[in-house]
Every structure is written in structure tokens, then in C-alpha cells.
C-alpha positions in Angstrom: 0.0 0.0 0.0 1.6 3.3 -1.0 1.4 6.1 1.4 0.8 8.7 -1.3 -0.9 8.2 -4.7 -0.1 11.0 -7.2 -2.4 11.4 -10.2 -0.8 13.1 -13.1 2.7 12.8 -14.6 3.4 16.4 -15.5 6.0 18.6 -13.8 3.9 18.9 -10.6 3.3 15.2 -10.2 6.9 14.3 -11.0 8.3 17.0 -8.7 6.1 16.1 -5.8 7.0 12.4 -6.3 10.7 13.4 -6.1 10.2 15.6 -3.1 8.3 12.9 -1.2 10.8 10.2 -2.2 13.8 12.2 -1.0 12.0 12.5 2.4 11.8 8.8 2.5 8.0 8.6 1.8 6.4 5.9 -0.2 4.9 7.4 -3.4 3.2 6.0 -6.4 2.5 8.1 -9.5 -0.2 7.3 -12.1 0.1 8.9 -15.6 -2.6 8.2 -18.2 -0.3 8.5 -21.1 3.5 9.2 -20.8 5.5 11.5 -18.6 5.4 15.1 -20.0 2.8 14.1 -22.6 0.6 17.1 -21.6 1.2 20.7 -20.8 4.6 19.9 -19.3 6.0 18.9 -22.6 6.1 19.9 -26.2 7.8 22.5 -28.5 10.6 24.8 -27.3 11.2 26.0 -23.7 9.1 27.4 -20.9 9.7 30.7 -19.2 11.1 30.9 -15.7 9.6 34.3 -15.2 8.6 36.6 -12.4 8.2 39.8 -14.5 4.5 40.8 -14.7 3.4 37.9 -12.6 0.3 38.0 -10.4 1.1 39.5 -7.0 0.0 36.4 -5.1 2.6 34.3 -7.0 5.6 36.6 -6.6 6.7 35.1 -3.3 6.6 31.6 -4.8 8.7 32.9 -7.7 11.3 34.4 -5.3 11.5 30.9 -3.7 11.8 29.3 -7.1 14.7 31.6 -8.1 16.8 29.8 -5.4 15.9 26.4 -6.7 16.3 26.6 -10.4 20.1 27.2 -10.7 21.0 24.0 -8.9 18.0 21.8 -9.9 19.9 20.1 -12.7 22.5 18.8 -10.2 19.9 18.0 -7.6 17.9 15.7 -9.8 20.9 14.4 -11.9 19.3 15.2 -15.2 19.2 17.9 -17.9 16.9 20.9 -17.3 18.3 23.3 -19.9 17.9 26.2 -17.4 19.3 29.5 -18.7 19.1 32.8 -16.8 18.6 35.1 -19.9 16.7 37.9 -18.2 13.1 39.0 -19.2 11.9 42.3 -20.7 8.3 43.4 -20.4 8.1 45.8 -23.4 6.1 49.0 -23.3 4.8 51.0 -26.2 1.9 53.0 -24.7 2.0 56.0 -22.4 -0.6 54.5 -20.0 1.5 51.4 -19.6 4.6 53.5 -18.9 2.7 55.4 -16.3 1.9 52.2 -14.4 5.4 50.7 -14.8 7.1 52.3 -11.7 4.5 50.8 -9.4 5.1 47.4 -10.9 8.9 47.8 -10.5 8.4 48.9 -6.9 6.1 45.9 -6.1 8.4 43.3 -7.7 11.5 44.7 -5.8 9.5 44.6 -2.6 8.9 40.9 -3.2 12.6 40.2 -3.7 12.4 40.2 -7.6 15.1 42.4 -8.9 13.4 44.7 -11.4 14.5 47.9 -13.3 12.6 50.3 -15.5 14.7 50.9 -18.6 14.3 53.9 -20.9 14.5 53.6 -24.7 18.3 54.1 -24.8 19.0 51.7 -22.0 16.7 49.1 -23.6 18.3 49.3 -27.0 21.7 48.8 -25.5 20.4 45.4 -24.5 18.1 44.7 -27.5 19.2 46.7 -30.5 16.8 45.0 -33.0 13.6 46.3 -31.3 11.1 48.4 -33.1 11.3 52.1 -32.5 7.8 52.0 -31.2 9.0 50.4 -28.0 9.6 53.2 -25.6 10.6 51.4 -22.4 10.7 48.1 -20.6 10.7 46.5 -17.2 13.8 44.3 -16.9 14.1 41.3 -14.6 17.7 40.0 -15.0 17.1 36.9 -13.0 14.3 35.5 -15.2 15.1 32.8 -17.7 13.9 29.7 -19.5 14.1 25.9 -19.1 13.5 22.8 -21.2 10.2 21.7 -19.9 10.1 18.3 -21.5 13.6 17.3 -20.3 13.1 18.7 -16.9 9.9 16.8 -16.3 11.3 13.5 -17.5 14.5 14.0 -15.5 12.4 14.7 -12.4 10.5 11.5 -12.9 13.7 9.6 -13.3 15.1 11.1 -10.1 12.0 10.2 -8.2 12.2 6.6 -9.5 15.8 6.3 -8.4 14.8 7.2 -4.9 12.1 4.6 -4.8 8.9 6.3 -6.2 6.9 4.0 -8.4 6.0 5.6 -11.8 3.3 4.0 -13.8 2.7 5.3 -17.3 -0.3 4.5 -19.5 -2.2 3.9 -16.2 -5.1 6.4 -16.0 -6.9 6.9 -12.7 -10.6 6.1 -13.4 -12.2 6.5 -10.0 -11.9 7.0 -6.3 -13.3 5.2 -3.4 -14.2 7.4 -0.4 -15.2 6.5 3.1 -16.0 9.0 5.9 -14.5 11.9 4.0 -11.3 10.1 3.1 -10.1 8.7 -0.1 -9.3 5.1 0.8 -8.3 3.8 -2.7 -7.8 4.8 -6.3 -9.0 2.7 -9.2 -6.7 2.7 -12.2 -6.5 1.0 -15.5 -3.1 -0.8 -15.5 -1.9 -3.3 -18.1 -5.4 -3.5 -19.5 -7.1 -4.3 -16.2 -8.8 -2.3 -13.5 -6.7 -2.2 -10.3 -7.7 -0.9 -6.9 -4.8 0.9 -5.2 -5.2 1.4 -1.4 -4.2 4.8 -0.1 -2.1 4.8 3.0 -2.1 8.6 3.7 -3.1 10.9 0.9 -4.0 11.4 -2.8 -2.4 14.2 -4.8 -4.6 15.1 -7.7 -2.7 17.0 -10.3 -4.0 15.7 -13.6 -4.2 18.9 -15.7 -7.0 17.6 -18.0 -9.0 15.5 -15.7 -8.9 16.9 -12.2 -12.1 18.9 -12.6 -14.0 15.9 -13.9 -12.8 13.7 -11.0 -13.7 16.4 -8.4 -17.2 16.8 -10.0 -17.9 13.1 -10.2 -16.7 12.1 -6.7 -17.2 15.3 -4.6 -20.0 16.9 -6.4 -18.0 20.2 -6.5 -17.4 22.5 -9.4 -13.9 24.0 -9.9 -14.0 27.3 -11.7 -11.6 26.2 -14.4 -11.8 25.5 -18.1 -9.7 24.0 -20.9 -8.0 25.9 -23.7 -5.6 24.9 -26.4 -2.6 27.3 -26.3 -0.7 28.0 -29.5 3.1 27.7 -29.7 5.1 28.2 -32.8 8.7 28.3 -33.9 10.1 30.5 -36.7 12.9 29.2 -38.8 16.4 29.5 -37.5 18.5 32.6 -37.8 21.9 32.7 -36.1 22.1 34.6 -34.0 18.4 35.2 -33.3 17.3 38.9 -33.3 16.8 38.9 -29.5 18.9 37.5 -26.7 16.3 37.6 -23.8 12.9 36.3 -22.9 10.4 38.9 -24.2 6.9 39.8 -22.9 4.7 42.8 -23.6 2.6 45.1 -21.5 -0.4 45.1 -23.9 0.3 42.8 -26.8 -0.6 39.1 -26.5 2.9 38.0 -26.9 5.8 36.0 -25.5 9.1 35.4 -27.4 12.0 33.1 -26.6 15.3 32.6 -28.5 15.8 28.9 -28.7 19.3 27.2 -28.5 19.0 26.0 -32.1 18.6 29.5 -33.4 14.8 29.3 -33.9 12.5 31.8 -32.3 9.6 30.6 -30.2 6.4 32.7 -30.2 3.4 32.2 -27.9 1.7 34.2 -25.2 -2.0 33.4 -25.2 -3.2 32.8 -28.8 -5.3 29.6 -29.1 -6.2 26.7 -31.2 -9.4 24.7 -31.1 -10.5 21.2 -30.4 -11.1 19.1 -33.5 -13.4 16.2 -32.6 -12.7 14.4 -35.9 -9.0 14.1 -35.2 -9.2 14.1 -31.4 -6.6 16.9 -31.1 -6.2 20.6 -30.7 -5.7 22.1 -34.1 -4.2 25.5 -35.2 -6.4 28.3 -36.5 -4.9 30.2 -39.4 -5.8 33.7 -38.3 -4.5 32.9 -34.8 -1.1 31.8 -36.2 -0.8 34.9 -38.3 -2.0 37.2 -35.5 0.6 35.9 -33.1 3.3 36.2 -35.7 2.2 39.7 -36.6 2.5 40.8 -32.9 6.0 39.5 -32.8 7.0 41.2 -36.0 5.6 44.5 -34.7 8.2 44.6 -32.0 11.0 42.7 -33.8 10.7 43.7 -37.5 13.6 41.3 -38.4 11.3 38.4 -37.7 9.3 39.3 -40.8 11.9 37.4 -42.9 11.6 34.2 -40.9 8.9 31.7 -42.0 6.9 29.6 -39.6 8.8 26.3 -39.0 6.4 24.5 -36.6 3.1 25.3 -34.9 1.3 23.2 -32.3 -2.0 23.5 -30.4 -2.2 19.9 -29.2 -1.5 20.3 -25.5 -4.3 21.6 -23.4 -4.0 24.0 -20.4 -6.5 24.6 -17.6 -7.3 28.2 -16.8 -8.8 29.4 -13.5 -11.3 32.2 -13.3 -9.0 34.5 -11.3 -5.8 33.5 -13.1 -4.1 31.7 -10.3 -4.3 28.0 -9.4 -6.3 26.1 -6.8 -4.0 24.4 -4.3 -6.0 22.9 -1.5 -7.9 20.0 0.0 -11.6 20.0 -0.8 -14.7 19.4 1.2 -15.5 15.7 1.3 -12.0 14.4 0.7 -9.8 15.6 3.6 -6.8 13.5 2.5 -6.8 14.6 -1.2 -4.6 17.6 -2.0 -5.5 19.2 -5.4 -3.4 21.4 -7.6 -5.1 22.6 -10.8 -5.8 25.6 -12.9 -2.2 26.8 -13.5 -3.5 29.2 -16.2 -0.5 28.8 -18.5 2.1 30.2 -16.1 2.6 27.4 -13.5 5.9 26.1 -14.9 8.3 28.6 -13.3 7.0 28.2 -9.8 6.7 24.4 -10.0 9.8 23.4 -8.0 8.9 25.8 -5.2 5.2 24.7 -5.1 6.1 21.0 -5.2 8.4 21.5 -2.3 5.7 23.3 -0.3 3.0 20.7 -1.2 5.2 17.8 -0.2 5.9 19.6 3.2 2.1 20.0 3.6 1.5 16.4 2.9 4.1 15.2 5.4 3.4 17.7 8.2 -0.4 18.2 7.7 0.1 21.9 7.9 -0.5 24.3 5.0 2.5 26.4 4.2 1.8 30.1 4.5 3.0 30.8 0.9 0.1 28.5 -0.4 -2.7 30.2 1.6 -3.7 32.6 -1.2 -4.5 29.6 -3.5 -7.2 28.0 -1.3 -10.5 26.8 -2.6 -12.2 28.9 0.0 -11.5 32.1 -1.9 -14.5 31.2 -4.1 -17.0 31.1 -1.3 -19.8 33.6 -1.5 -20.1 36.6 0.8 -22.9 34.9 2.7 -20.9 31.7 3.1 -18.0 33.8 4.6 -20.1 35.3 7.3 
């Protein structure tokens, strides 16, 4: 009987399995497909970014800053972490007016941040459009290879004794007196009942809401989207050297190690029921590319090399995740609704969630992410 059953083999499931295993705890992880087959894998790299992040997540990002530089050595596997720095570009006067407050806030949270004027900015990024008038610079932000990191984390957990079962979807829970006593899973073509010694950790990006609704009769305020990521053809060196965001454009740009340029930032594909996949939408592809060209005109000469919308992400109504136990299952810790920016904080959140599981006490840094924030005014009285 495992003490902890983890549902979901993305970065959160693998990182928590590792954190529990290195504490000497008995953990079993169930992944419906393969490790990093969902939002924690795919094209390019993911941002390790504090710049522009929700206030409630900034302390977690400050914690994560201390973890990322040594994580590759800690897990004994490749992460591809590079501290490039991040620029939040500004083109409009109203965004420039608000920028000093954002810089002050981030510095107060321990996130080194600077407001750069046009001349200072172009000393760092000379290929920017003249329309960009300023930027907020976070020099400690960077990127990591999400697929490699997630798989390396799973391997590290396995070496320490965690049991990793791929192609083993969780298909149901058995509850008794407000506790999950077992998890039903499809393993090797057969339904297997896995007793739970201490707790369940529900982290399946695509299925957590359905499991909660089916077994606890609760609605989580999250929904699925199909984020678009693309790579433009290689140009050595790429026109930019840093991770790029924007104050008002729907845009994120990353220079990849192979010379290609990754473009994303919130454009979407759509679900195609005939293929069973998320599929790109032509005007979304062109719109995302046009936004990138607007700030880096040199990108106009680079054709689209790859574009994918096949890995779903769960968005939460207020833009931050739900990390909590839920009424009716006191020993099930849920983490869901990362809203497209959960990657950077994952090592920190996993460490805190593992500590919560072992100690039974919620860490203070996770209190803003409780399910209780969605209670009505009357319920809070």
C-alpha cells in the first residue's frame, strides 16, 4: 500500500513524487499517457519568469529563483535552465505610467526589477522596433527545457524509490467518511484498486475537474484551452537575446538554443473532434506572428517552421491555481488551474505541497490559493 498516490505525470506530479521520495516517503504516480505528454512537454522552452506575474505568485517565484540554478545537479538530469533575463516591453504612455508601481512591487517581493528607458533598452536589444519606448527588466528571469526537466524529475523520483506507472489512468476514487481510501486505475489493461495509506495528490491537468465533480459533487472554476506555440525558422544569432513579454500585446518570445524563435503568449487553437486533437487556426497563427514582427521587424523574414496547439492548459477564473484540500476528501490535495504560467513556480510549489502532505500543515505561501476564496459573501459570514 503506497502512502501517497499521485495522479498526473506532468511537472507537478513528478516534482512532488521526487520531493516525497527524497523525504523517505512511499509514493506511487499514475500517468494516463506518458511523462510530459501534456502541458509539461512539447515544443521549445518554458519561461522561468517573475516579471509581470500575479502579486500572489511573486513570493513563490522568489522561492523558485533559489531552486532553479541547482536543480539540474539536484535531480541528476538535464533541465536546460538558462538565466537570460526578461523584458516586459512598453509601447503606450498609459503602460509606462503604471510601470514604476510594478517595478516597486516586484522589488519589494525580492524580484530584482528595473525600468529601462529607450536608450537603455536598445543597449540590450538593438533590434527592437522604434515603437517600443521602455521596458521592465528582470535580469534573474530565464527559461528551461520543460520536457527534459519533467522527465528528469520522474527519473530522479524513480531512483529514490517512487513508483512511476505510465499508461495507467486513474478512473475512479473510493471514499469513506470523508477520506479517499483507494484509487481505481487502468493498469496493463485491467482495473486495479490501489489502497491509499495517507493521501492522494490530484494534479491531472486535463481530468482533475471531472474527478472532483464526479466524486465530490463540486465545481472547480476552471476550463480548458488549447494554447498555441510556434517556432520561426532558425537565424543565427536570433534577433533577440532575452525572454520577451509585452505590456499590452498578446505575446511571448523566446530565442531557442537551435537559433529558432519561439512565439506564444495566449493565442489559441481549437479542439477538433474528428482528429481528437487541438488544431491550429490560421488567423491565430498569423495574428501571433504579426504581434512578434511588430516589436522585432527582423522576424518578418523568418517563415513559420512549426506550430502546435495539441497540449491543453487549464485556466482558472481568477488567473491563479487552486492548491488545497476540498470538502468531502480531507486527504486529497488538489493542484489545478495553473493558467499557463505554473511552470516557473513548479519546483517551489512542489516542495511546499510535499511539506504540507508530510506535516499536515498548510505552508503560508500557499494560503492565497485555497478553494475557500471562491466562497460567496454569505458563506464567509
